[in-house]
TORKOL-4160 file (C-alpha; in steps of 0.2 Angstrom, whole numbers, padded with zeros to 4 digits, m for minus):
82
<pt num="1" X="0257" Y="0905" Z="0742"/>
<pt num="2" X="0258" Y="0899" Z="0724"/>
<pt num="3" X="0272" Y="0912" Z="0720"/>
<pt num="4" X="0282" Y="0906" Z="0735"/>
<pt num="5" X="0281" Y="0888" Z="0729"/>
<pt num="6" X="0285" Y="0892" Z="0711"/>
<pt num="7" X="0300" Y="0902" Z="0718"/>
<pt num="8" X="0306" Y="0888" Z="0728"/>
<pt num="9" X="0304" Y="0875" Z="0714"/>
<pt num="10" X="0313" Y="0886" Z="0702"/>
<pt num="11" X="0327" Y="0890" Z="0714"/>
<pt num="12" X="0329" Y="0873" Z="0723"/>
<pt num="13" X="0347" Y="0870" Z="0720"/>
<pt num="14" X="0353" Y="0887" Z="0724"/>
<pt num="15" X="0342" Y="0887" Z="0740"/>
<pt num="16" X="0350" Y="0871" Z="0745"/>
<pt num="17" X="0367" Y="0877" Z="0742"/>
<pt num="18" X="0363" Y="0893" Z="0751"/>
<pt num="19" X="0356" Y="0884" Z="0766"/>
<pt num="20" X="0372" Y="0872" Z="0767"/>
<pt num="21" X="0383" Y="0888" Z="0766"/>
<pt num="22" X="0373" Y="0896" Z="0779"/>
<pt num="23" X="0376" Y="0881" Z="0791"/>
<pt num="24" X="0394" Y="0880" Z="0787"/>
<pt num="25" X="0396" Y="0899" Z="0789"/>
<pt num="26" X="0387" Y="0900" Z="0806"/>
<pt num="27" X="0398" Y="0885" Z="0813"/>
<pt num="28" X="0414" Y="0894" Z="0808"/>
<pt num="29" X="0409" Y="0911" Z="0814"/>
<pt num="30" X="0404" Y="0903" Z="0831"/>
<pt num="31" X="0420" Y="0895" Z="0833"/>
<pt num="32" X="0430" Y="0910" Z="0828"/>
<pt num="33" X="0420" Y="0922" Z="0839"/>
<pt num="34" X="0421" Y="0910" Z="0854"/>
<pt num="35" X="0440" Y="0909" Z="0852"/>
<pt num="36" X="0441" Y="0928" Z="0851"/>
<pt num="37" X="0428" Y="0932" Z="0865"/>
<pt num="38" X="0429" Y="0917" Z="0876"/>
<pt num="39" X="0410" Y="0920" Z="0879"/>
<pt num="40" X="0398" Y="0907" Z="0872"/>
<pt num="41" X="0383" Y="0918" Z="0872"/>
<pt num="42" X="0393" Y="0932" Z="0863"/>
<pt num="43" X="0399" Y="0920" Z="0851"/>
<pt num="44" X="0382" Y="0913" Z="0847"/>
<pt num="45" X="0375" Y="0931" Z="0845"/>
<pt num="46" X="0389" Y="0936" Z="0833"/>
<pt num="47" X="0388" Y="0920" Z="0823"/>
<pt num="48" X="0370" Y="0923" Z="0819"/>
<pt num="49" X="0371" Y="0941" Z="0813"/>
<pt num="50" X="0385" Y="0941" Z="0799"/>
<pt num="51" X="0381" Y="0924" Z="0791"/>
<pt num="52" X="0363" Y="0928" Z="0790"/>
<pt num="53" X="0367" Y="0943" Z="0780"/>
<pt num="54" X="0380" Y="0934" Z="0770"/>
<pt num="55" X="0367" Y="0920" Z="0766"/>
<pt num="56" X="0356" Y="0932" Z="0757"/>
<pt num="57" X="0371" Y="0940" Z="0748"/>
<pt num="58" X="0377" Y="0922" Z="0743"/>
<pt num="59" X="0359" Y="0918" Z="0735"/>
<pt num="60" X="0360" Y="0933" Z="0724"/>
<pt num="61" X="0378" Y="0930" Z="0720"/>
<pt num="62" X="0374" Y="0913" Z="0714"/>
<pt num="63" X="0359" Y="0920" Z="0703"/>
<pt num="64" X="0371" Y="0932" Z="0695"/>
<pt num="65" X="0384" Y="0919" Z="0691"/>
<pt num="66" X="0370" Y="0907" Z="0684"/>
<pt num="67" X="0364" Y="0921" Z="0673"/>
<pt num="68" X="0382" Y="0924" Z="0667"/>
<pt num="69" X="0384" Y="0905" Z="0663"/>
<pt num="70" X="0368" Y="0906" Z="0653"/>
<pt num="71" X="0374" Y="0920" Z="0643"/>
<pt num="72" X="0391" Y="0912" Z="0639"/>
<pt num="73" X="0382" Y="0896" Z="0634"/>
<pt num="74" X="0370" Y="0905" Z="0623"/>
<pt num="75" X="0384" Y="0915" Z="0615"/>
<pt num="76" X="0395" Y="0899" Z="0612"/>
<pt num="77" X="0380" Y="0890" Z="0605"/>
<pt num="78" X="0376" Y="0905" Z="0593"/>
<pt num="79" X="0395" Y="0905" Z="0587"/>
<pt num="80" X="0394" Y="0886" Z="0583"/>
<pt num="81" X="0378" Y="0888" Z="0573"/>
<pt num="82" X="0384" Y="0903" Z="0563"/>
């Protein structure tokens, strides 16, 4: 349990962004699926599948970009001190 709490604390901003992205993505997917199928139940089902997978991908995408930003900042700092 302590590991989960530490993970949540260390990734709080990214988790919040991921959750808001997830809600937005489900909403858009449901609307599009409804217009395509005309069936609310099919739209709900489709809108839950893809955005759920996408939310996990987004979380790790953000982690990769954050690591890249840290490397760029470290390199820029090293260049200014050298």
